[in-house]
N, C-alpha and C positions, 0 to 999 in steps of 0.2 A: 685581576692583575695580568698584564701582558707578559709574555715569556721574556721579553727584553728587560722588563722591570725585575722579574725573578732572577735573571742572570746578573743584574747589577747588585742585588742583595747578596747573592752568593760571592760575587767577586769582591764586594766590600769586605766581607768576612775574611776571604783569602788574603786580601791586601793588608788588612789589619794584622793578621798573623804573620805574614811575610815581613812586614815592617819590623817586627820584633826580632827577627833572625839576625839583623845587623848589629845588635848590641853586644858589647863585651859581657863576659860572665858577671862582672860586678854591676854593670848597668842593668843587666837583665834581672838580677836579684832585687834591685831597688825599684823596679817597675811594679805597678799594680796590674799584673797580667790578667787575673780573673776579672777585674773591673773593666779592663779594656776589651775583653773577648766575650764575656757572658751575654752582653746585649746583642752582639752579632750572632752568637749561637742561637739565642732565642728567636731572633728575626728569621734566620735561615730555617730553623725547625718549624716555624709557623707557616712557611710557604706551602701552598697547595699547588702541586705541579701536576698537570694532566698526564695521564699514563703514557700518552704517545711520545712524551719528551723523556725517553729513557735515559739518555745521556745527562740531562739536567737533574734527574732524580739521583743518579749516581754522583754527580758533582755536589749536590746538596748534602748527601751522606758523607762524602769525603771532606767537605768543608767543616762539617760539625765534628767529625772524628779528629781531624788535624788540629782544630782549635782546642779541643779537649786534651789532646796529647801535649799541646804547648802549655796549657794550664798545669797539667800533671808534671811536666818538666820543670816549670817554675816552682811548683810546690816542693819538688825534690831538692831544689837549690836553697830553700829556706831553712 
């Protein structure tokens, strides 16, 4: 996989998570956040990024952690 493709997968996860931030609290509660993000988390976690792309490795970890925090936030609201 090319680095541009890897970056697209990471950005897709970030976009999906950021898209949820515009919802009201009530709308957020009604969404199926884990279903929306778990697939993205799995895709990002499965990426094999060459060691020379240090920033992309950091972005990968951040995307996973941020999506997991969003799921935890949703669980707290239930």
